C-alpha positions as CSV (number, residue, x, y, z in Angstrom):
1,M,-30.8,70.7,70.7
2,E,-33.7,70.5,68.7
3,I,-32.3,72.6,66.0
4,I,-29.1,70.8,66.2
5,A,-31.0,67.2,65.9
6,K,-33.2,68.8,63.1
7,L,-30.2,69.9,60.9
8,G,-28.5,66.6,61.6
9,S,-31.6,64.9,60.3
10,L,-31.9,67.1,57.1
11,L,-28.4,67.1,56.2
12,G,-28.3,63.5,56.6
13,L,-30.9,62.4,54.5
14,S,-30.0,65.1,51.9
15,F,-26.9,63.7,51.7
16,V,-27.7,60.0,51.3
17,S,-30.3,61.1,48.5
18,G,-27.6,62.5,46.0
19,I,-26.0,58.9,46.6
20,N,-29.0,56.5,46.2
21,L,-32.5,58.3,46.6
22,Y,-34.2,55.4,46.4
23,A,-32.5,53.6,49.4
24,T,-33.3,56.5,51.1
25,V,-37.0,56.7,50.7
26,G,-37.3,53.1,51.2
27,V,-35.4,53.3,54.6
28,V,-37.8,56.2,55.8
29,G,-41.1,54.8,54.4
30,L,-40.1,51.6,56.3
31,V,-38.9,53.1,59.5
32,T,-42.0,55.4,59.5
33,K,-44.4,52.4,58.4
34,F,-43.1,50.2,61.2
35,N,-43.0,53.1,63.9
36,L,-39.2,52.1,64.6
37,I,-38.4,55.6,65.4
38,Q,-40.3,57.7,67.5
39,G,-40.4,61.4,67.2
40,L,-40.2,61.8,63.8
41,P,-41.8,64.7,61.6
42,P,-45.2,64.1,60.7
43,E,-44.6,64.7,57.2
44,F,-42.6,61.8,57.0
45,Q,-45.9,59.8,57.3
46,A,-46.7,60.9,53.4
47,L,-44.1,57.9,52.7
48,N,-45.9,55.7,55.0
49,N,-47.6,54.2,51.8
50,N,-47.3,50.4,50.5
51,L,-47.2,51.9,46.9
52,I,-44.4,54.5,47.6
53,I,-42.3,52.0,49.6
54,T,-42.8,49.2,46.8
55,V,-42.0,51.6,43.8
56,A,-38.9,52.7,46.0
57,I,-37.7,49.1,46.4
58,I,-38.1,48.1,43.0
59,L,-36.3,51.4,42.1
60,Y,-33.5,50.7,44.4
61,A,-33.4,47.0,43.0
62,C,-33.2,48.3,39.8
63,E,-30.1,50.8,41.0
64,F,-28.6,48.0,42.8
65,L,-28.0,45.7,39.5
66,A,-27.5,49.0,37.3
67,D,-24.1,50.2,39.8
68,K,-22.7,46.8,39.3
69,I,-22.1,47.2,35.7
70,P,-18.9,49.6,34.8
71,G,-20.4,51.8,32.3
72,F,-24.1,51.6,32.7
73,D,-23.7,52.6,36.4
74,T,-22.1,55.6,34.6
75,A,-25.0,56.2,32.3
76,W,-27.3,55.6,35.3
77,D,-25.5,58.6,37.5
78,A,-26.0,60.8,34.6
79,I,-29.6,60.2,34.1
80,H,-29.9,61.0,38.0
81,T,-28.2,64.2,37.8
82,V,-31.4,66.3,38.3
83,I,-33.4,63.4,40.3
84,R,-31.5,63.4,43.1
85,P,-31.1,66.6,44.3
86,F,-34.5,67.0,43.5
87,G,-35.8,64.5,45.9
88,G,-33.0,65.4,48.2
89,A,-34.5,69.0,48.5
90,L,-38.0,67.5,49.0
91,L,-36.8,65.4,52.0
92,A,-35.2,68.4,53.4
93,L,-38.5,70.2,53.3
94,M,-40.6,67.3,54.6
95,T,-38.0,67.1,57.5
96,V,-38.3,70.9,58.6
97,G,-42.1,70.3,58.7
98,K,-44.2,73.2,58.9
99,A,-42.1,76.5,59.2
100,S,-41.8,79.9,58.0
101,P,-41.6,80.2,53.9
102,G,-38.0,81.8,54.1
103,A,-37.4,78.6,56.4
104,E,-38.9,76.4,53.6
105,V,-37.1,78.1,51.2
106,L,-33.9,77.6,52.9
107,A,-34.2,74.2,53.6
108,F,-34.9,73.3,50.0
109,M,-32.1,74.8,49.0
110,I,-29.7,73.5,51.6
111,G,-31.0,70.0,50.8
112,A,-30.6,70.4,46.9
113,T,-27.0,71.6,47.4
114,M,-26.0,68.5,49.6
115,A,-27.6,66.0,47.6
116,T,-26.0,67.6,44.1
117,G,-22.8,67.4,46.0
118,S,-22.9,63.8,46.9
119,H,-24.2,63.4,43.8
120,L,-21.3,64.9,41.6
121,A,-18.9,63.1,44.1
122,K,-20.2,59.8,43.6
123,S,-20.6,60.2,40.0
124,G,-16.9,61.2,39.6
125,F,-15.8,58.8,41.8
126,R,-17.4,55.8,40.0
127,V,-15.5,57.1,36.2
128,L,-12.5,57.1,38.1
129,I,-13.2,53.2,39.7
130,N,-14.4,52.3,36.1
131,T,-10.8,52.9,34.7
132,S,-9.6,49.7,36.7
133,P,-8.8,46.8,34.4
134,E,-10.8,44.7,36.8
135,P,-14.6,44.4,37.7
136,F,-14.8,44.0,41.0
137,S,-13.6,47.4,42.6
138,N,-16.7,48.3,41.1
139,M,-18.7,46.0,42.9
140,V,-17.1,46.3,46.2
141,V,-17.5,50.2,46.3
142,S,-21.1,50.0,45.1
143,V,-22.2,47.8,48.1
144,A,-20.1,49.8,50.4
145,E,-22.1,52.8,48.8
146,D,-25.7,51.1,49.6
147,M,-24.9,50.0,53.4
148,G,-23.4,53.7,54.3
149,V,-26.7,55.2,52.4
150,V,-28.9,52.4,54.5
151,G,-27.1,53.3,57.6
152,L,-26.5,56.9,57.4
153,A,-30.4,57.4,56.5
154,Y,-31.3,55.5,59.8
155,L,-28.5,57.2,61.9
156,S,-30.2,60.4,60.4
157,M,-33.4,59.7,62.1
158,A,-32.4,58.1,65.2
159,H,-29.2,59.4,66.1
160,P,-29.3,62.7,64.1
161,V,-26.4,64.5,66.0
162,L,-24.2,61.5,65.3
163,A,-25.5,61.8,61.6
164,L,-24.7,65.5,61.5
165,I,-21.0,65.0,62.6
166,I,-20.8,62.5,60.4
167,T,-22.2,64.5,57.3
168,V,-19.9,67.4,58.0
169,I,-16.8,65.2,57.9
170,L,-18.0,63.5,54.4
171,T,-18.7,67.3,53.0
172,I,-15.3,68.3,54.1
173,I,-14.0,65.1,52.3
174,I,-15.8,66.1,49.3
175,I,-15.0,69.9,49.4
176,I,-11.1,68.9,49.2
177,V,-11.7,66.1,46.6
178,L,-14.2,67.7,44.1
179,P,-11.8,69.7,42.2
180,F,-10.2,66.7,41.1
181,L,-13.5,65.0,40.5
182,W,-14.5,67.6,38.6
183,R,-12.9,67.1,35.3
184,A,-13.9,63.3,35.6
185,I,-17.6,65.0,35.6
186,L,-17.4,67.1,32.9
187,M,-15.8,63.8,30.8
188,L,-18.9,61.9,32.0
189,L,-21.3,64.5,30.9
190,S,-19.3,64.9,27.2
191,G,-19.7,61.1,27.1
192,L,-23.4,61.1,27.7
193,W,-24.2,63.9,25.2
194,H,-21.8,61.9,22.5
195,R,-24.0,58.6,23.2
196,L,-27.0,60.9,22.8
197,K,-26.2,62.0,19.6
198,S,-24.9,58.9,18.3
199,V,-28.6,57.4,19.2
200,S,-30.7,60.4,17.8
201,G,-28.5,59.5,14.2
202,S,-25.6,61.9,14.3
203,S,-22.6,59.6,12.6
204,A,-19.2,59.5,14.2
205,E,-17.7,60.4,10.8
206,Q,-19.9,63.6,10.8
207,G,-18.6,64.4,14.3
208,A,-14.9,64.0,13.6
209,K,-15.0,66.3,10.2
210,S,-16.6,68.9,12.6
211,I,-13.9,68.5,15.4
212,A,-11.3,68.6,12.8
213,I,-12.6,72.0,11.5
214,K,-13.1,73.4,14.9
215,I,-9.1,72.7,16.0
216,A,-7.7,73.2,12.0
217,S,-5.8,75.9,13.3
218,Q,-4.3,74.2,16.4
219,I,-3.8,71.5,13.9
220,G,-2.0,73.9,11.5
221,D,0.2,75.4,14.2
222,A,1.3,71.9,15.0
223,G,2.3,71.4,11.7
224,I,0.0,68.3,11.4
225,S,-1.6,67.5,8.2
226,L,-5.3,66.5,8.1
227,D,-5.1,64.8,4.8
228,N,-5.9,61.0,5.1
229,S,-6.2,61.4,8.9
230,V,-8.8,61.1,11.8
231,V,-9.8,63.3,14.7
232,V,-11.5,62.2,17.6
233,P,-12.1,63.7,21.0
234,A,-10.3,61.8,24.0
235,W,-9.5,62.1,27.9
236,V,-6.3,60.7,29.4
237,I,-6.2,58.4,31.6
238,K,-2.2,57.9,31.9
239,M,-0.1,59.5,29.5
240,R,3.3,61.1,30.7
241,G,3.0,65.0,31.1
242,F,-0.4,64.9,31.8
243,K,-3.4,65.2,34.1
244,R,-5.7,62.6,34.4
245,W,-9.0,63.2,33.0
246,Q,-7.4,66.0,30.8
247,K,-9.5,66.6,27.6
248,G,-7.9,66.6,24.2
249,Y,-7.9,65.2,20.7
250,L,-6.6,62.1,19.1
251,V,-5.4,62.8,15.8
252,C,-4.1,59.7,13.8
253,D,-2.5,59.8,10.5
254,D,-0.6,57.2,8.1
255,K,2.8,57.7,10.3
256,N,1.9,58.9,13.7
257,L,-0.7,59.5,16.8
258,Y,-0.7,62.6,18.1
259,F,-2.7,63.7,21.5
260,M,-3.6,67.7,21.0
261,P,-5.0,68.9,24.6
262,S,-7.5,71.4,24.4
263,R,-6.9,75.1,24.2
264,M,-7.7,75.7,28.0
265,F,-4.8,73.7,29.0
266,K,-2.4,75.4,26.6
267,K,0.0,72.2,26.2
268,T,2.3,71.3,23.3
269,P,0.9,68.2,21.4
270,V,2.9,65.4,21.8
271,S,3.3,62.3,19.1
272,I,4.4,59.1,18.9
273,P,5.1,56.3,15.9
274,R,1.9,55.0,15.0
275,P,2.6,51.3,16.0
276,N,1.2,47.8,14.5
277,R,-2.3,47.4,15.1
278,E,-1.9,44.7,17.6
279,R,-0.2,47.1,19.8
280,I,-3.2,48.9,20.0
281,L,-5.8,47.5,22.1
282,F,-9.5,48.6,23.0
283,G,-11.8,48.1,26.1
284,K,-15.4,48.5,25.6
285,G,-17.6,50.4,28.1
286,F,-21.1,51.9,27.8
287,L,-20.3,55.0,27.2
288,F,-16.8,55.3,26.5
289,H,-14.3,52.6,24.9
290,K,-10.7,52.4,26.6
291,V,-8.0,52.5,24.0
292,F,-4.2,51.2,25.4
293,I,-1.4,52.5,22.7
294,N,1.5,50.6,23.0
295,S,4.6,52.1,21.2
296,E,8.7,51.4,21.7
297,R,8.8,54.9,23.0
298,E,5.7,55.4,25.3
299,S,2.3,54.1,26.2
300,W,-0.9,55.8,26.0
301,N,-3.9,55.1,28.2
302,L,-6.9,57.3,27.2
303,I,-10.6,56.7,26.8
304,V,-12.7,57.9,24.0
305,P,-16.6,58.3,22.9
306,R,-17.8,55.0,22.4
307,N,-18.9,55.7,18.8
308,Y,-16.1,57.6,17.8
309,A,-14.0,54.3,19.4
310,K,-15.4,52.3,16.7
311,L,-14.3,54.9,13.8
312,L,-11.1,55.0,15.3
313,E,-10.5,50.9,15.2
314,E,-12.0,51.0,11.8
315,Y,-9.5,53.7,10.7
316,L,-6.4,51.7,12.4
317,V,-7.4,48.3,10.9
């Protein structure tokens, strides 16, 4: 029974660390400091430190605010792609306490894996939520996450067997939905990469020319001319015949708009007559801008990296 309890604490704390590391550290630190739960591993005393608890609470407050801002929460999650799994692995090590080197290595790997899985699921789900036209769903999900993290972190120490059951159920759900979220996660990393390139001085014009050269043969095979046109990376939110988060390229010329899926999807490009400028709407975000294209034939709902969206908007004016 003791082994099961240890496993429940290890998996539970690692899991919630992947969602909100600072809240988890804060809960463990406060519980240890005020001796709210008996029989905790002595290693948790390392978190019984006013400075650590204060820093964890301050960082949690920063994350609380960042999580409520659509777009910025995505960037925050991307930055924490390494931080959360590493934190989850360290908490797993503290949970097993003094053990054999093999057991410590195993605990570290399990903790990192659990935290990585929950982090990727959270990041992908947030990308989905951010495509909603209203901002309130993002706030509701963020508050629910915070409450869940605090609750499961406490359960992992007070009732580890129950925490084990809950964590296993949540892990199974993640395994089922993660393939769907994977496209969103890849899109998130791409958006962050384009944003970093933009900040470092790389222009969207240069990027668009590089993309055009890269897919020139694909464009030529489709019978599309690159004369007086612009090519930008884009991902599908909603478009007939394509999956959500499918990657491709939006090609615009004087007469038509084309969506050209990346080669890995092996689909034929689609086109619509270029509508009037007032029928093309842009929604701003931190990493991506939403592009709503309404033609007489059909509607396209895409997202484009922020710097490329500005180039696209200037071209369409």
